[in-house]
PLY file of the C-alpha trace (Angstrom):
ply
format ascii 1.0
element vertex 110
property float x
property float y
property float z
element edge 109
property int vertex1
property int vertex2
end_header
0.16 0.08 -0.27
1.49 3.33 -0.97
1.46 6.37 1.53
-0.95 9.14 0.08
-0.20 11.60 2.91
3.35 11.85 3.85
5.57 13.94 6.33
3.22 13.96 9.00
2.45 11.11 11.29
-0.94 9.24 10.78
-3.64 8.40 13.25
-2.46 11.20 15.78
-4.03 14.49 16.59
-2.10 17.36 14.96
-2.06 21.30 15.64
-0.94 22.24 11.99
0.62 25.63 12.88
3.15 23.38 14.94
4.29 21.43 12.04
6.32 24.39 10.83
8.65 26.95 12.41
9.27 30.56 11.26
12.59 31.25 9.85
13.68 34.89 9.39
13.70 36.32 5.90
12.23 32.83 4.44
9.10 31.05 3.12
9.32 27.62 4.52
7.03 24.69 2.93
6.12 21.21 3.92
4.34 19.16 1.35
1.85 16.58 2.87
0.26 15.31 -0.57
0.96 15.86 -4.17
-0.48 14.06 -7.17
-2.55 14.78 -10.39
-5.90 15.58 -8.31
-4.80 17.53 -5.19
-1.90 19.04 -3.65
-1.70 19.76 0.18
1.09 21.84 1.45
1.80 23.73 4.63
3.74 27.02 4.58
5.20 29.65 7.06
6.03 33.10 5.83
8.32 35.42 7.79
7.19 39.08 8.10
7.41 40.65 4.73
8.26 37.38 2.66
6.06 36.42 -0.40
5.15 34.22 -3.11
5.01 36.55 -6.19
1.89 36.79 -8.64
1.40 33.57 -10.58
-1.39 31.39 -11.69
-2.12 27.82 -11.06
-4.17 25.17 -12.90
-6.28 24.38 -10.07
-8.30 26.05 -7.41
-6.41 27.07 -4.51
-7.82 26.80 -0.93
-5.92 28.64 1.61
-6.55 28.63 5.25
-4.68 30.75 7.65
-3.23 28.96 10.69
-1.34 31.63 12.31
-0.63 35.35 12.01
-1.94 37.75 9.25
-1.27 37.04 5.43
-2.39 39.12 2.48
-3.69 37.20 -0.36
-3.97 39.18 -3.64
-6.49 37.72 -6.30
-6.75 39.61 -9.63
-5.20 42.74 -8.20
-7.49 42.88 -4.98
-6.08 42.38 -1.66
-7.46 40.19 1.14
-6.23 40.05 4.69
-6.44 36.38 6.27
-6.35 36.01 9.98
-6.10 32.72 11.85
-9.11 30.35 11.23
-9.96 32.26 7.98
-9.95 30.78 4.35
-10.15 31.95 0.86
-10.31 30.40 -2.55
-7.77 31.63 -5.35
-9.59 30.34 -8.47
-7.66 28.45 -11.15
-6.27 30.63 -14.01
-6.46 33.94 -12.02
-3.23 35.66 -10.88
-2.63 35.85 -7.27
0.10 36.23 -4.53
0.71 35.75 -1.15
2.54 38.01 1.18
3.25 37.71 4.88
1.68 40.83 6.30
2.88 39.66 9.63
4.49 36.18 10.18
2.12 33.93 8.82
1.38 29.91 8.42
-1.29 28.66 6.19
-2.38 25.42 4.68
-2.80 25.18 0.86
-4.92 22.84 -0.65
-4.94 23.01 -4.61
-7.75 20.80 -6.48
-6.83 20.10 -10.12
0 1
1 2
2 3
3 4
4 5
5 6
6 7
7 8
8 9
9 10
10 11
11 12
12 13
13 14
14 15
15 16
16 17
17 18
18 19
19 20
20 21
21 22
22 23
23 24
24 25
25 26
26 27
27 28
28 29
29 30
30 31
31 32
32 33
33 34
34 35
35 36
36 37
37 38
38 39
39 40
40 41
41 42
42 43
43 44
44 45
45 46
46 47
47 48
48 49
49 50
50 51
51 52
52 53
53 54
54 55
55 56
56 57
57 58
58 59
59 60
60 61
61 62
62 63
63 64
64 65
65 66
66 67
67 68
68 69
69 70
70 71
71 72
72 73
73 74
74 75
75 76
76 77
77 78
78 79
79 80
80 81
81 82
82 83
83 84
84 85
85 86
86 87
87 88
88 89
89 90
90 91
91 92
92 93
93 94
94 95
95 96
96 97
97 98
98 99
99 100
100 101
101 102
102 103
103 104
104 105
105 106
106 107
107 108
108 109
């Protein structure tokens, strides 16, 4: 049987924001699953760090796990706080910026 979700223990309760630490001047990522249908990745952004504007082939569902992040979709800015989510639609330009230190879970459905 192949493992579908990796880099995190199974059959255990997790606090996702504790899966990554903050590192000064860096964006850190931890891939939990990736295949043709879905990608699940945890990210931590140091304050002021970003993933610049790009487009995705799938709908990207972002959930803020900690801090404050700025999500830009089609040139419109949205602030995400812990527990809030937004969908970045496939084929639309979007970017992610650490307004403060910021952790998020990204689920892309292709």
